[in-house]
C-alpha positions as CSV (number, residue, x, y, z in Angstrom):
1,Q,48.8,-13.9,14.1
2,A,48.3,-17.2,12.3
3,R,50.9,-18.1,9.6
4,L,51.0,-21.2,7.4
5,V,53.8,-21.9,5.1
6,E,53.8,-24.9,2.7
7,S,56.8,-26.6,1.2
8,G,57.7,-29.8,-0.6
9,G,56.1,-29.3,-4.0
10,G,57.9,-30.0,-7.2
11,L,57.9,-32.1,-10.4
12,V,57.4,-35.8,-10.2
13,Q,56.7,-38.5,-12.8
14,A,53.3,-40.3,-12.8
15,G,53.3,-43.0,-10.2
16,G,55.8,-41.1,-8.1
17,S,55.5,-39.7,-4.6
18,L,55.9,-36.3,-2.9
19,R,55.6,-35.2,0.7
20,L,54.2,-31.8,1.4
21,S,54.6,-30.0,4.7
22,C,52.9,-27.0,6.2
23,T,54.6,-25.2,9.1
24,T,52.2,-23.4,11.3
25,S,52.4,-20.7,13.9
26,G,49.9,-18.5,15.8
27,I,47.2,-21.2,16.0
28,A,46.1,-23.6,18.7
29,F,47.6,-26.5,16.9
30,S,46.4,-29.2,19.2
31,R,42.9,-28.2,19.1
32,T,42.3,-27.0,15.5
33,T,41.3,-28.7,12.3
34,L,43.8,-28.6,9.5
35,A,43.3,-29.3,5.8
36,W,44.9,-29.6,2.4
37,A,43.2,-28.2,-0.6
38,R,44.3,-27.9,-4.2
39,Q,43.6,-25.8,-7.2
40,A,44.5,-26.6,-10.8
41,P,44.5,-24.0,-13.6
42,E,40.9,-23.0,-14.5
43,K,39.4,-25.2,-11.9
44,E,37.8,-24.5,-8.6
45,R,39.6,-25.1,-5.3
46,E,39.1,-28.7,-4.2
47,F,39.2,-30.3,-0.8
48,V,41.9,-33.0,-0.5
49,A,42.2,-34.0,3.1
50,A,41.7,-32.8,6.7
51,I,42.6,-33.8,10.2
52,D,41.0,-32.9,13.5
53,C,44.0,-32.5,15.7
54,A,42.0,-33.0,18.9
55,S,40.5,-36.4,17.8
56,S,43.0,-37.4,15.1
57,R,40.1,-38.1,12.8
58,T,41.0,-37.8,9.2
59,Y,38.9,-37.0,6.1
60,Y,39.7,-37.6,2.5
61,S,38.3,-36.8,-0.9
62,D,37.4,-39.8,-2.9
63,S,39.9,-38.9,-5.5
64,V,42.9,-39.3,-3.2
65,K,41.7,-41.8,-0.7
66,G,44.1,-44.7,-0.5
67,R,46.9,-42.7,-2.1
68,F,47.4,-39.7,0.1
69,T,47.9,-39.6,3.9
70,I,47.4,-36.6,6.1
71,S,49.3,-36.3,9.4
72,R,50.4,-33.8,11.9
73,D,53.3,-33.4,14.3
74,G,52.3,-31.6,17.4
75,S,55.9,-31.1,18.6
76,K,56.7,-29.2,15.5
77,N,53.3,-27.6,14.7
78,T,53.5,-29.1,11.2
79,L,51.0,-30.6,8.9
80,T,52.1,-33.2,6.3
81,L,50.6,-34.7,3.2
82,Q,52.2,-37.8,1.9
83,M,51.1,-38.3,-1.7
84,N,51.8,-41.6,-3.5
85,D,51.0,-42.9,-6.9
86,L,50.6,-39.3,-8.2
87,Q,48.8,-38.9,-11.5
88,P,48.6,-35.9,-14.0
89,E,45.2,-35.0,-12.6
90,D,46.8,-34.4,-9.2
91,A,48.8,-31.6,-10.6
92,A,47.8,-28.3,-8.9
93,F,48.7,-25.7,-6.3
94,Y,48.4,-27.3,-2.9
95,Y,47.3,-25.1,0.0
96,C,47.1,-25.9,3.7
97,A,44.3,-24.3,5.8
98,A,43.5,-24.1,9.5
99,N,40.7,-23.5,11.9
100,S,37.4,-24.7,10.8
101,V,34.2,-26.1,12.4
102,S,33.5,-28.1,9.3
103,P,36.5,-30.1,8.2
104,T,35.5,-30.7,4.6
105,D,34.1,-27.2,4.0
106,L,36.9,-25.1,2.5
107,D,34.9,-21.9,2.9
108,A,34.8,-22.5,6.7
109,Y,38.6,-22.3,7.1
110,N,40.0,-19.1,8.6
111,Y,43.6,-19.3,7.7
112,W,45.4,-20.2,4.5
113,G,49.0,-20.6,3.3
114,Q,50.3,-19.3,0.0
115,G,50.5,-22.7,-1.6
116,T,53.1,-25.0,-3.2
117,Q,53.0,-26.3,-6.8
118,V,52.9,-30.0,-7.7
119,T,53.5,-30.9,-11.3
120,V,53.0,-34.5,-12.5
121,S,54.5,-35.5,-15.8
122,S,52.9,-38.4,-17.7
């Protein structure tokens, strides 16, 4: 059974950094596609970044490109999102997702974590 557990959220000042982690189990980590998504209050869930673990190809939304970096550690079955230069508009619950044939299509992901909250103070 697939299980994804996010950690690393918290409160940070604008311009600061956070590193989110997603520990996975029960998935074919080396062959799957993993993603980060976020959802702010009263807003729809938004694609943030994805990585194809087989090819290492990465995908980013325009809003985070150049500030966020997605990576994975196959030895630990862990997905990471390094977030730099955080802004108040980045505040949201961040979720990791796994297993999709379409990396940027959140509706195509089969497995989701419970989320971790990121708060950015201005």
